[in-house]
C-alpha positions in Angstrom: 0.0 0.0 0.0 1.4 3.4 -1.0 1.3 6.1 1.6 2.3 9.7 1.5 2.6 11.5 4.8 2.9 15.3 4.6 3.9 17.6 7.4 5.2 21.1 8.1 2.2 23.2 7.3 1.0 26.0 9.5 0.5 29.7 10.0 3.4 32.1 9.2 3.8 35.8 8.7 4.6 37.3 5.3 8.4 37.1 4.5 8.9 34.1 6.8 10.1 30.6 5.6 8.4 27.3 6.0 9.5 23.8 5.0 7.0 21.0 4.0 8.0 17.4 4.1 6.4 14.4 2.3 7.6 10.9 3.3 6.5 8.1 1.0 6.3 4.4 1.7 5.2 1.4 -0.4 7.1 2.2 -3.6 10.7 2.4 -4.9 10.7 6.1 -4.2 13.9 6.9 -6.1 12.4 6.0 -9.5 9.4 8.1 -9.1 8.9 11.7 -10.2 7.7 13.9 -7.3 5.8 17.2 -7.1 4.1 19.6 -4.9 0.7 21.1 -5.9 -1.5 23.6 -4.1 -5.1 24.5 -4.2 -7.3 27.3 -2.9 -11.1 27.3 -2.7 -12.8 27.6 -6.1 -9.6 27.2 -8.0 -7.9 24.3 -9.8 -5.1 22.5 -8.2 -1.9 24.0 -9.6 1.7 22.7 -9.9 4.1 24.5 -7.5 7.3 22.5 -8.0 8.4 19.2 -9.4 11.6 17.1 -9.2 12.0 14.1 -11.5 13.9 10.9 -10.7 16.9 12.3 -12.6 17.0 15.3 -10.4 15.7 17.8 -12.9 13.3 20.4 -11.5 10.5 22.6 -12.6 8.8 25.5 -10.8 5.7 27.7 -11.3 6.6 31.2 -12.3 5.1 32.5 -9.1 7.5 30.7 -6.9 10.7 30.7 -8.9 13.6 32.1 -6.8 11.7 31.6 -3.6 10.9 27.9 -3.4 13.0 24.8 -3.7 12.2 21.1 -4.0 15.0 18.9 -2.8 14.5 15.2 -2.4 16.3 12.7 -0.2 16.0 9.2 -1.7 17.6 7.6 1.3 14.8 8.8 3.4 12.0 8.4 0.8 11.2 12.1 1.4 10.7 15.2 -0.7 10.7 18.7 0.7 9.3 22.0 -0.3 11.4 24.8 1.1 9.4 28.0 0.9 11.1 31.3 1.5 9.8 34.9 1.4 6.3 33.7 1.7 3.4 35.9 0.5 -0.3 35.9 1.5 -1.0 34.6 -2.0 0.9 31.4 -1.2 -1.9 30.5 1.2 -3.3 27.2 0.1 -3.5 23.5 0.8 -0.4 21.9 -0.4 -0.4 18.4 -1.8 2.4 15.9 -2.4 2.3 13.9 -5.6 4.3 10.9 -6.8 4.0 9.5 -10.3 5.5 7.1 -12.7 4.0 5.6 -15.9 0.3 5.1 -15.1 0.7 5.3 -11.4 -0.3 8.5 -9.6 -0.5 9.0 -5.9 -1.6 11.9 -3.7 -1.2 12.9 -0.1 -4.0 14.3 1.9 -2.7 17.8 1.9 -1.3 20.3 4.5 -2.6 23.8 5.1 -0.2 26.7 4.7 -1.5 30.1 5.8 0.5 33.3 5.3 -1.0 36.1 7.2 0.0 39.0 9.5 
């Protein structure tokens, strides 16, 4: 059974950093592509950042230069390091792992950026 356990969400003030973690079990993590998505009420889920099994990365324009998505294959974990947070980063953040036809999602973790 594949499980994705997200952690690290919370309430922060604008400009502060926050790091999300997603630990995955039940798959050979290192061969999977991994991503973070986010969603706000009434909007579609959007890609925030992705890191493939070969280490290549992709970022939404809105987070380039502020967010990073390192992965630790030894710990079956992917992170989302978020710096210089803005109120518009407020959302539920979801971890996603995928390979071929397989596609798995975490339950999401709330990030709120507010003064």
